[in-house]
N, C-alpha and C positions, 0 to 999 in steps of 0.2 A: 420422394423421402429424405435425399443424397444435402438432395442442396436446402432443404423446410430444418434438418441436424446443422448446416453449416449453418443458418444460416440467425438462431440461437445459436449457436456456437460465440459470432463474430460479438452480436448484441449482448452474450456473456461476456465475455471479451471487453468493451464499452464498458462498460459500467460495473466495467471493476478497473478499467484507466481513474474511470472516472469518482470512485470510489476513493480509489491510489494516492490520486489528485487533492480528490477532499480534505484527507485525512493526510497530506503531507499540509497543503495550509497548517489543516491548525493546530497541525506538531512547530511550524516555523513562529506557531503568533501565541504557543505559551510556551510555559519558562524554559529558556535554553540552554541556559546550564543546568535544570535539573534532568531537559533529555538529552543536552548531551554525558552526564552522569552517567544514568541510565544508561543512555548508548557502549558508554567504556565496561560500561557489568560484565553488561552479557555479551560485549568481545571476549572481551573475560575471562567470562565463563565459554564457550567454543573457542579457547586453547587447548 
């Protein structure tokens, strides 16, 4: 039972990494100036 949970968790982690990589590719392919201004705004809000 425990090993099954571990396997599922590993698969979730792998798919999360895959999605994150795909998102990074998508973001870097979109207009970078737009993305950076959005990012800067988010950082400013966080402070």
